[in-house]
VOKE-152613 format. One record per residue (C-alpha): residue in one letter; x, y, z. Coordinates in Angstrom, 2 decimals. Layout:
N
+------+---------+---------+---------+
| rest |      xx |      yy |      zz |
+------+---------+---------+---------+
|    A |       X |       Y |       Z |
...
+------+---------+---------+---------+
***
This chain:
440
+------+---------+---------+---------+
| rest |      xx |      yy |      zz |
+------+---------+---------+---------+
|    M |   81.16 |  170.03 |  112.46 |
|    S |   82.98 |  172.80 |  114.36 |
|    N |   81.85 |  176.41 |  114.73 |
|    K |   84.14 |  177.51 |  111.90 |
|    G |   82.45 |  175.16 |  109.45 |
|    K |   85.30 |  172.67 |  109.37 |
|    I |   84.54 |  168.96 |  109.52 |
|    T |   85.92 |  167.32 |  112.65 |
|    P |   88.16 |  164.46 |  111.48 |
|    S |   87.02 |  161.11 |  112.88 |
|    I |   86.34 |  157.50 |  111.91 |
|    L |   83.38 |  155.27 |  112.62 |
|    P |   83.48 |  153.06 |  115.73 |
|    G |   84.48 |  149.47 |  115.05 |
|    F |   87.25 |  150.33 |  112.58 |
|    M |   90.96 |  150.08 |  113.44 |
|    E |   93.42 |  152.75 |  112.31 |
|    L |   97.04 |  152.64 |  113.46 |
|    L |  100.03 |  154.92 |  113.78 |
|    P |  103.03 |  153.96 |  111.60 |
|    N |  104.95 |  152.08 |  114.32 |
|    D |  101.86 |  149.96 |  115.14 |
|    Q |  101.11 |  149.46 |  111.45 |
|    L |  104.63 |  148.18 |  110.87 |
|    A |  104.19 |  145.71 |  113.73 |
|    F |  100.80 |  144.66 |  112.30 |
|    N |  102.32 |  144.16 |  108.86 |
|    K |  105.10 |  142.07 |  110.37 |
|    M |  102.52 |  139.71 |  111.89 |
|    L |  100.56 |  139.58 |  108.64 |
|    N |  103.69 |  138.79 |  106.63 |
|    S |  104.73 |  136.11 |  109.11 |
|    I |  101.33 |  134.42 |  108.72 |
|    R |  101.54 |  134.64 |  104.93 |
|    E |  105.03 |  133.14 |  104.95 |
|    S |  103.86 |  130.28 |  107.17 |
|    F |  100.96 |  129.49 |  104.85 |
|    E |  103.22 |  129.46 |  101.79 |
|    L |  105.86 |  127.44 |  103.64 |
|    C |  103.20 |  124.74 |  104.08 |
|    G |  102.28 |  124.67 |  100.38 |
|    F |   99.16 |  126.86 |  100.24 |
|    V |   98.63 |  129.11 |   97.22 |
|    P |   97.28 |  132.69 |   97.47 |
|    L |   93.78 |  133.74 |   96.48 |
|    D |   92.14 |  137.15 |   96.41 |
|    T |   88.41 |  137.53 |   95.83 |
|    P |   86.45 |  140.79 |   95.41 |
|    V |   85.45 |  142.72 |   98.51 |
|    I |   82.06 |  143.36 |   96.86 |
|    E |   80.01 |  140.36 |   95.72 |
|    K |   76.52 |  139.85 |   94.41 |
|    A |   74.20 |  139.84 |   97.42 |
|    E |   72.60 |  136.57 |   96.30 |
|    I |   76.02 |  134.89 |   96.50 |
|    L |   76.80 |  136.05 |  100.02 |
|    M |   73.28 |  135.36 |  101.27 |
|    A |   73.11 |  131.85 |   99.79 |
|    K |   73.88 |  130.14 |  103.09 |
|    G |   72.94 |  132.99 |  105.38 |
|    G |   70.11 |  133.29 |  107.86 |
|    E |   68.56 |  136.21 |  109.68 |
|    E |   71.74 |  136.93 |  111.65 |
|    T |   73.89 |  137.03 |  108.49 |
|    E |   71.47 |  139.36 |  106.75 |
|    R |   71.40 |  141.65 |  109.77 |
|    Q |   75.20 |  141.96 |  109.90 |
|    T |   75.86 |  142.27 |  106.16 |
|    Y |   76.53 |  145.65 |  104.57 |
|    S |   74.35 |  145.56 |  101.47 |
|    F |   73.44 |  148.21 |   98.92 |
|    K |   72.05 |  148.68 |   95.44 |
|    K |   73.98 |  150.04 |   92.45 |
|    G |   71.87 |  150.40 |   89.33 |
|    D |   69.95 |  147.14 |   88.97 |
|    N |   72.45 |  145.13 |   91.01 |
|    D |   71.99 |  144.05 |   94.63 |
|    L |   75.49 |  144.06 |   96.12 |
|    A |   77.11 |  143.37 |   99.49 |
|    L |   80.47 |  143.59 |  101.25 |
|    R |   81.87 |  140.15 |  102.10 |
|    F |   81.35 |  139.21 |  105.76 |
|    D |   83.82 |  136.31 |  105.68 |
|    L |   86.24 |  134.69 |  103.23 |
|    T |   84.54 |  131.28 |  103.16 |
|    V |   81.48 |  132.06 |  101.06 |
|    P |   83.52 |  133.88 |   98.37 |
|    F |   85.87 |  130.88 |   98.39 |
|    A |   82.93 |  128.53 |   97.85 |
|    R |   81.79 |  130.65 |   94.92 |
|    Y |   85.32 |  130.74 |   93.51 |
|    V |   85.82 |  126.98 |   93.63 |
|    S |   82.38 |  126.30 |   92.13 |
|    Q |   82.96 |  128.77 |   89.33 |
|    R |   86.49 |  127.61 |   88.47 |
|    M |   86.27 |  123.93 |   89.35 |
|    N |   87.47 |  122.70 |   85.97 |
|    E |   90.55 |  124.95 |   86.09 |
|    L |   91.77 |  123.91 |   89.56 |
|    S |   93.88 |  120.96 |   90.68 |
|    F |   92.43 |  119.00 |   93.60 |
|    P |   92.94 |  118.72 |   96.47 |
|    F |   93.04 |  122.51 |   96.32 |
|    K |   94.99 |  124.23 |   99.11 |
|    R |   94.48 |  127.96 |   99.26 |
|    Y |   95.10 |  130.81 |  101.65 |
|    Q |   93.53 |  134.24 |  101.66 |
|    I |   94.29 |  137.24 |  103.83 |
|    G |   91.91 |  140.16 |  103.51 |
|    K |   89.40 |  142.47 |  105.11 |
|    V |   85.83 |  141.44 |  105.85 |
|    F |   82.95 |  143.58 |  107.07 |
|    R |   80.21 |  142.95 |  109.65 |
|    G |   77.63 |  145.47 |  110.70 |
|    E |   77.48 |  144.41 |  114.33 |
|    R |   77.58 |  146.53 |  117.45 |
|    P |   81.23 |  147.48 |  118.05 |
|    Q |   82.61 |  146.59 |  121.45 |
|    K |   85.90 |  145.58 |  123.05 |
|    G |   87.59 |  143.08 |  120.77 |
|    R |   84.86 |  143.35 |  118.12 |
|    F |   85.29 |  145.20 |  114.86 |
|    R |   83.11 |  146.07 |  111.88 |
|    E |   86.09 |  145.88 |  109.53 |
|    F |   88.83 |  143.38 |  110.21 |
|    Y |   91.45 |  141.14 |  108.62 |
|    Q |   90.93 |  137.41 |  108.43 |
|    C |   93.70 |  134.97 |  107.54 |
|    D |   92.15 |  131.77 |  106.15 |
|    I |   93.47 |  128.47 |  104.85 |
|    D |   91.33 |  125.69 |  103.41 |
|    I |   91.86 |  122.35 |  101.71 |
|    V |   89.02 |  121.05 |   99.52 |
|    D |   88.66 |  118.01 |   97.30 |
|    R |   86.07 |  116.33 |   95.13 |
|    D |   83.79 |  113.78 |   96.82 |
|    N |   86.18 |  112.72 |   99.62 |
|    L |   88.92 |  114.34 |  101.70 |
|    S |   91.38 |  112.33 |  103.81 |
|    L |   91.53 |  113.01 |  107.55 |
|    A |   95.25 |  113.54 |  107.04 |
|    Y |   94.31 |  117.00 |  105.78 |
|    D |   92.56 |  117.80 |  109.08 |
|    A |   95.87 |  117.06 |  110.77 |
|    E |   97.70 |  119.11 |  108.15 |
|    I |   95.55 |  122.17 |  108.94 |
|    L |   96.45 |  121.71 |  112.61 |
|    S |  100.12 |  121.36 |  111.64 |
|    V |   99.95 |  124.68 |  109.74 |
|    T |   98.28 |  126.27 |  112.78 |
|    Y |  101.13 |  125.00 |  114.97 |
|    T |  103.76 |  126.28 |  112.51 |
|    T |  102.10 |  129.69 |  112.24 |
|    F |  101.83 |  130.35 |  115.97 |
|    E |  105.36 |  129.08 |  116.55 |
|    R |  106.66 |  131.58 |  113.99 |
|    L |  104.57 |  134.44 |  115.42 |
|    S |  106.44 |  134.06 |  118.74 |
|    I |  103.64 |  135.49 |  120.86 |
|    G |  103.93 |  132.96 |  123.68 |
|    G |  102.68 |  129.49 |  124.49 |
|    F |   99.52 |  128.30 |  122.76 |
|    L |   97.19 |  125.30 |  122.90 |
|    I |   95.13 |  123.85 |  120.04 |
|    K |   91.91 |  122.36 |  121.43 |
|    I |   90.44 |  119.62 |  119.26 |
|    N |   87.05 |  117.89 |  119.13 |
|    N |   84.76 |  116.17 |  116.65 |
|    R |   81.18 |  117.36 |  116.12 |
|    K |   80.10 |  113.76 |  115.44 |
|    L |   81.15 |  112.77 |  118.95 |
|    L |   79.06 |  115.55 |  120.45 |
|    A |   76.11 |  114.94 |  118.12 |
|    G |   76.15 |  111.19 |  118.74 |
|    F |   76.31 |  111.65 |  122.51 |
|    I |   73.38 |  114.07 |  122.42 |
|    E |   71.37 |  111.83 |  120.07 |
|    E |   71.86 |  108.94 |  122.50 |
|    F |   69.58 |  110.81 |  124.93 |
|    G |   66.86 |  111.33 |  122.31 |
|    L |   67.64 |  115.03 |  121.87 |
|    S |   68.22 |  115.03 |  118.10 |
|    K |   65.61 |  117.73 |  117.47 |
|    K |   67.39 |  120.06 |  119.91 |
|    L |   70.88 |  119.29 |  118.59 |
|    S |   71.64 |  122.67 |  116.97 |
|    K |   70.43 |  124.63 |  119.99 |
|    I |   72.40 |  122.45 |  122.40 |
|    L |   75.59 |  122.80 |  120.35 |
|    R |   75.21 |  126.57 |  120.26 |
|    E |   74.85 |  126.67 |  124.06 |
|    I |   77.86 |  124.39 |  124.55 |
|    D |   79.88 |  126.73 |  122.32 |
|    K |   79.24 |  129.54 |  124.84 |
|    K |   80.58 |  127.54 |  127.81 |
|    D |   83.99 |  129.25 |  128.04 |
|    K |   82.43 |  132.71 |  127.73 |
|    T |   79.32 |  132.44 |  129.92 |
|    G |   80.32 |  129.67 |  132.34 |
|    E |   78.94 |  126.22 |  133.10 |
|    D |   76.06 |  127.42 |  135.29 |
|    S |   74.76 |  129.68 |  132.51 |
|    V |   74.91 |  126.80 |  130.00 |
|    K |   73.02 |  124.52 |  132.41 |
|    K |   70.33 |  127.16 |  132.79 |
|    E |   69.95 |  127.54 |  129.02 |
|    L |   69.86 |  123.77 |  128.48 |
|    D |   67.13 |  123.54 |  131.08 |
|    S |   65.15 |  126.26 |  129.26 |
|    I |   65.24 |  124.32 |  125.97 |
|    G |   63.87 |  121.17 |  127.57 |
|    C |   66.82 |  119.06 |  128.75 |
|    T |   66.26 |  117.12 |  132.01 |
|    F |   68.55 |  117.55 |  135.01 |
|    E |   69.89 |  114.03 |  134.46 |
|    Q |   70.65 |  114.76 |  130.80 |
|    I |   72.36 |  118.04 |  131.71 |
|    D |   74.52 |  116.40 |  134.41 |
|    K |   75.63 |  113.58 |  132.11 |
|    L |   76.38 |  116.06 |  129.35 |
|    M |   78.48 |  118.23 |  131.68 |
|    D |   80.41 |  115.21 |  132.94 |
|    Y |   81.12 |  114.31 |  129.30 |
|    L |   82.20 |  117.85 |  128.37 |
|    N |   84.55 |  118.05 |  131.36 |
|    L |   86.48 |  114.85 |  130.60 |
|    N |   90.16 |  115.75 |  130.89 |
|    G |   93.56 |  114.14 |  130.50 |
|    T |   95.85 |  112.90 |  127.76 |
|    S |   94.45 |  111.99 |  124.35 |
|    D |   94.87 |  108.28 |  125.13 |
|    K |   93.02 |  108.67 |  128.43 |
|    I |   90.12 |  110.53 |  126.83 |
|    L |   89.82 |  108.10 |  123.92 |
|    K |   89.78 |  105.22 |  126.41 |
|    A |   87.05 |  106.97 |  128.43 |
|    L |   84.97 |  107.54 |  125.29 |
|    K |   85.15 |  103.85 |  124.42 |
|    S |   84.07 |  102.95 |  127.96 |
|    Y |   80.74 |  104.75 |  127.42 |
|    D |   79.85 |  101.84 |  125.11 |
|    I |   77.62 |  104.09 |  123.01 |
|    K |   76.34 |  102.24 |  119.92 |
|    N |   75.14 |  105.37 |  118.16 |
|    E |   76.61 |  105.28 |  114.63 |
|    T |   77.41 |  109.01 |  114.55 |
|    F |   79.29 |  108.75 |  117.85 |
|    Q |   81.27 |  105.72 |  116.69 |
|    T |   82.21 |  107.45 |  113.42 |
|    G |   83.41 |  110.47 |  115.40 |
|    L |   85.44 |  108.25 |  117.72 |
|    N |   87.12 |  106.51 |  114.79 |
|    E |   87.89 |  109.85 |  113.16 |
|    M |   89.38 |  111.22 |  116.38 |
|    E |   91.63 |  108.18 |  116.74 |
|    E |   92.81 |  108.53 |  113.15 |
|    L |   93.40 |  112.27 |  113.58 |
|    T |   95.57 |  111.78 |  116.67 |
|    K |   97.57 |  109.17 |  114.76 |
|    Y |   98.35 |  111.70 |  112.01 |
|    L |   99.23 |  114.38 |  114.57 |
|    G |  101.84 |  111.95 |  115.89 |
|    Y |  103.20 |  111.42 |  112.38 |
|    M |  103.53 |  115.18 |  111.95 |
|    N |  105.46 |  115.56 |  115.22 |
|    I |  103.24 |  118.25 |  116.69 |
|    P |  104.33 |  118.46 |  120.37 |
|    A |  101.75 |  117.04 |  122.77 |
|    S |  102.16 |  120.19 |  124.87 |
|    C |  100.61 |  122.24 |  122.05 |
|    W |   97.36 |  120.30 |  121.52 |
|    K |   94.73 |  118.41 |  123.46 |
|    I |   91.32 |  116.83 |  123.01 |
|    D |   88.65 |  119.09 |  124.50 |
|    L |   85.17 |  117.60 |  124.23 |
|    S |   83.52 |  120.96 |  124.98 |
|    I |   84.71 |  122.55 |  121.71 |
|    A |   81.62 |  122.82 |  119.51 |
|    R |   82.09 |  125.82 |  117.17 |
|    G |   78.79 |  127.64 |  116.79 |
|    L |   78.45 |  127.41 |  113.01 |
|    D |   76.13 |  124.67 |  111.80 |
|    Y |   78.16 |  123.81 |  108.70 |
|    Y |   80.93 |  122.09 |  110.69 |
|    T |   80.38 |  118.33 |  110.44 |
|    G |   83.50 |  116.64 |  111.85 |
|    T |   86.78 |  117.81 |  113.33 |
|    V |   86.59 |  121.21 |  115.05 |
|    F |   89.36 |  123.11 |  116.78 |
|    E |   90.22 |  126.36 |  118.52 |
|    T |   93.54 |  127.88 |  119.57 |
|    V |   94.07 |  129.78 |  122.82 |
|    L |   97.11 |  131.54 |  124.26 |
|    K |   98.15 |  129.73 |  127.44 |
|    E |   99.19 |  132.86 |  129.32 |
|    Y |   96.16 |  134.87 |  128.19 |
|    P |   93.06 |  132.62 |  128.30 |
|    E |   90.95 |  135.76 |  128.69 |
|    F |   91.59 |  136.46 |  124.98 |
|    G |   89.38 |  133.47 |  124.17 |
|    S |   89.80 |  131.67 |  120.88 |
|    V |   92.37 |  133.45 |  118.66 |
|    C |   92.03 |  130.96 |  115.83 |
|    G |   89.38 |  128.39 |  114.92 |
|    G |   88.02 |  126.13 |  112.23 |
|    G |   87.00 |  122.64 |  111.28 |
|    R |   85.77 |  120.12 |  108.75 |
|    Y |   82.70 |  120.62 |  106.55 |
|    D |   81.05 |  118.06 |  104.29 |
|    N |   80.24 |  120.26 |  101.32 |
|    L |   81.80 |  123.68 |  100.84 |
|    A |   79.76 |  124.73 |   97.82 |
|    E |   76.40 |  122.99 |   98.14 |
|    Y |   74.57 |  126.24 |   97.34 |
|    F |   76.42 |  126.68 |   94.05 |
|    T |   77.00 |  123.20 |   92.59 |
|    D |   75.88 |  119.57 |   92.81 |
|    Q |   79.53 |  118.47 |   92.97 |
|    K |   80.31 |  117.46 |   96.53 |
|    L |   83.34 |  119.42 |   97.79 |
|    P |   84.34 |  118.40 |  101.34 |
|    G |   86.92 |  120.56 |  103.01 |
|    V |   88.69 |  121.60 |  106.18 |
|    G |   89.97 |  125.02 |  107.13 |
|    V |   91.00 |  127.45 |  109.83 |
|    S |   90.80 |  131.21 |  110.27 |
|    I |   92.85 |  133.67 |  112.31 |
|    G |   91.13 |  136.94 |  113.18 |
|    L |   94.27 |  139.04 |  112.83 |
|    T |   92.80 |  142.46 |  113.67 |
|    R |   91.28 |  141.22 |  116.93 |
|    L |   94.41 |  139.25 |  117.87 |
|    F |   96.71 |  142.21 |  117.19 |
|    D |   94.43 |  144.57 |  119.12 |
|    Q |   94.43 |  142.31 |  122.19 |
|    L |   98.18 |  141.75 |  122.08 |
|    N |   98.90 |  145.45 |  121.58 |
|    E |   96.55 |  146.52 |  124.36 |
|    N |   98.38 |  144.21 |  126.75 |
|    G |  101.82 |  145.51 |  125.74 |
|    L |  102.80 |  142.27 |  124.03 |
|    I |  103.64 |  143.78 |  120.63 |
|    K |  107.12 |  145.06 |  119.92 |
|    N |  106.34 |  148.26 |  118.03 |
|    D |  109.55 |  150.25 |  118.38 |
|    E |  110.10 |  150.48 |  114.63 |
|    A |  108.69 |  153.67 |  113.18 |
|    A |  110.36 |  153.70 |  109.76 |
|    T |  110.91 |  151.42 |  106.81 |
|    S |  114.15 |  153.14 |  105.82 |
|    R |  117.38 |  151.86 |  107.36 |
|    V |  119.51 |  154.73 |  106.08 |
|    A |  118.82 |  158.47 |  105.67 |
|    V |  121.29 |  160.43 |  103.56 |
|    V |  121.82 |  164.07 |  104.54 |
|    T |  123.87 |  166.65 |  102.66 |
|    L |  125.77 |  169.63 |  104.00 |
|    G |  126.02 |  171.53 |  100.75 |
|    D |  124.92 |  171.08 |   97.18 |
|    Y |  125.61 |  167.37 |   96.82 |
|    S |  122.17 |  166.14 |   95.77 |
|    E |  123.46 |  164.24 |   92.74 |
|    I |  125.88 |  162.24 |   94.88 |
|    A |  123.24 |  161.71 |   97.59 |
|    Y |  120.68 |  160.27 |   95.16 |
|    G |  123.37 |  158.13 |   93.55 |
|    L |  124.22 |  156.74 |   96.98 |
|    V |  120.58 |  155.98 |   97.71 |
|    R |  120.20 |  154.23 |   94.35 |
|    N |  123.22 |  152.05 |   95.16 |
|    L |  121.83 |  151.15 |   98.59 |
|    R |  118.40 |  150.32 |   97.18 |
|    N |  119.95 |  148.20 |   94.43 |
|    N |  121.45 |  146.17 |   97.25 |
|    N |  118.10 |  145.83 |   99.08 |
|    I |  118.87 |  148.40 |  101.75 |
|    A |  115.87 |  150.68 |  102.35 |
|    S |  117.07 |  154.26 |  102.20 |
|    E |  116.04 |  157.83 |  101.46 |
|    V |  117.43 |  161.33 |  101.06 |
|    L |  116.39 |  163.68 |  103.85 |
|    I |  115.68 |  167.01 |  102.19 |
|    A |  113.92 |  168.81 |  105.05 |
|    G |  115.66 |  170.59 |  107.91 |
|    T |  118.46 |  173.13 |  108.06 |
|    G |  121.74 |  172.36 |  109.77 |
|    L |  123.12 |  168.98 |  110.77 |
|    K |  121.72 |  169.03 |  114.30 |
|    K |  118.18 |  169.60 |  113.03 |
|    K |  118.52 |  166.91 |  110.37 |
|    L |  119.84 |  164.33 |  112.85 |
|    S |  117.01 |  165.14 |  115.22 |
|    M |  114.48 |  164.48 |  112.44 |
|    I |  116.18 |  161.16 |  111.55 |
|    S |  116.05 |  160.10 |  115.19 |
|    K |  112.38 |  161.03 |  115.46 |
|    K |  111.56 |  159.07 |  112.31 |
|    G |  113.22 |  156.01 |  113.83 |
|    I |  115.83 |  155.54 |  111.07 |
|    R |  118.89 |  153.67 |  112.34 |
|    F |  121.68 |  155.23 |  110.25 |
|    A |  122.45 |  158.78 |  109.11 |
|    A |  124.79 |  158.94 |  106.10 |
|    I |  126.35 |  162.43 |  106.07 |
|    L |  127.82 |  164.03 |  102.95 |
|    G |  129.70 |  167.28 |  103.39 |
|    E |  132.71 |  169.01 |  101.88 |
|    N |  135.20 |  166.89 |  103.84 |
|    E |  133.45 |  163.65 |  102.92 |
|    I |  133.36 |  164.47 |   99.21 |
|    K |  137.02 |  165.47 |   99.26 |
|    N |  138.13 |  162.20 |  100.92 |
|    K |  135.60 |  159.98 |   99.10 |
|    V |  134.04 |  158.79 |  102.35 |
|    I |  130.65 |  158.87 |  104.03 |
|    T |  130.26 |  159.73 |  107.70 |
|    V |  127.85 |  157.15 |  109.09 |
|    K |  126.22 |  157.78 |  112.44 |
|    D |  124.43 |  154.96 |  114.27 |
|    M |  121.43 |  156.74 |  115.81 |
|    D |  120.97 |  153.95 |  118.36 |
|    S |  124.49 |  153.94 |  119.82 |
|    G |  125.62 |  157.42 |  118.83 |
|    K |  128.79 |  155.94 |  117.34 |
|    Q |  130.09 |  157.71 |  114.23 |
|    E |  132.74 |  156.63 |  111.70 |
|    E |  133.95 |  157.33 |  108.18 |
|    I |  133.29 |  154.63 |  105.55 |
|    Y |  134.64 |  154.59 |  102.01 |
|    F |  131.96 |  154.77 |   99.31 |
|    E |  132.77 |  151.31 |   98.00 |
|    N |  132.38 |  149.78 |  101.49 |
|    I |  129.06 |  151.36 |  102.51 |
|    V |  126.82 |  148.45 |  101.44 |
|    N |  128.84 |  145.84 |  103.35 |
|    F |  129.05 |  148.12 |  106.38 |
|    I |  125.28 |  148.65 |  106.61 |
|    K |  124.50 |  144.98 |  105.96 |
|    G |  126.96 |  143.90 |  108.62 |
|    A |  125.69 |  146.31 |  111.26 |
+------+---------+---------+---------+
***
């Protein structure tokens, strides 16, 4: 608080707040993602931001509890959602008899995590999720479909080249089990998941600390670093001659997945098998994938997801296998914007601002109504005195066209339209204004 007793305006760290031009660019990305999801046949869903704490904590551990914003209201223990997956699990369990399966949904909304804010990390952020769930069994074709939607979405975003890295947790688990390390599986997978962030040497050190031998670590690293085309990697995996049932199941699933990716015509340049992709969450049971931007690998994963055996095991006995992916939109936008990769030169939603030089308000508002009826965003500029001042304000607001109504215009039944980008000015008859603006 300042010396004069006024409260200094500020927001908490870890929350993103944008100026209008950035917000318009953010909204454009959000709308593009929404359009991509709907283009691929996913239906929208919106769950409450506040849920019963027992719902959100059903599958959580100590880390989840630590990061969750929880509070009490009356006799109710409540919490802010920390992801969109758990509310989705609750939703499907609660409304199972009203839904058609397989159920394909998308949800775009804010989630909240009480973690330490740092570069690229937020306490409040938008997630854009899609999931496909079914009763009892879910075809691997849907894993490929999720990857196809990911491809479509990033193509439409036009933010540069991208690569979808694909793996199968069963392959990793089976390989690790082959060395008698089943009891350390979760810890090993979590360390592997850190490989791109901390580096290979750090992972080796951590694997050593949890009891892996040098021979086991070397063989595991050789496996993780297998590279080449999908055919080459699949051939190499078969050459290991590992009889472990989990490994063989994973290998069969990976072969089937690549077959479907071929059917869906996803360019080979946009995806690859990467045996080091683990995804840190324990509930992934099969296919896992992450998307990176080719020109900006330092961004890390900008999109990730995978297959899970039972979405709603904490809420129902009905087995609901599913597959999904999530884009952390707030983090992605922040990284792109910070690196100057966002076009944010639009500062207004209006395309036309009508200004009057005299008492012609009735005509001005009639003109605006006509433009809006024809889906042209427009407004009447009331502020400012004199044409020069009004035009300066329109330019500052970032509105493309000024529609000027003065005595001469009213007399001749025309509108003087000035293009604020080019400076060009011409007179347009009232009945032609809509076509003129739409054609500009």
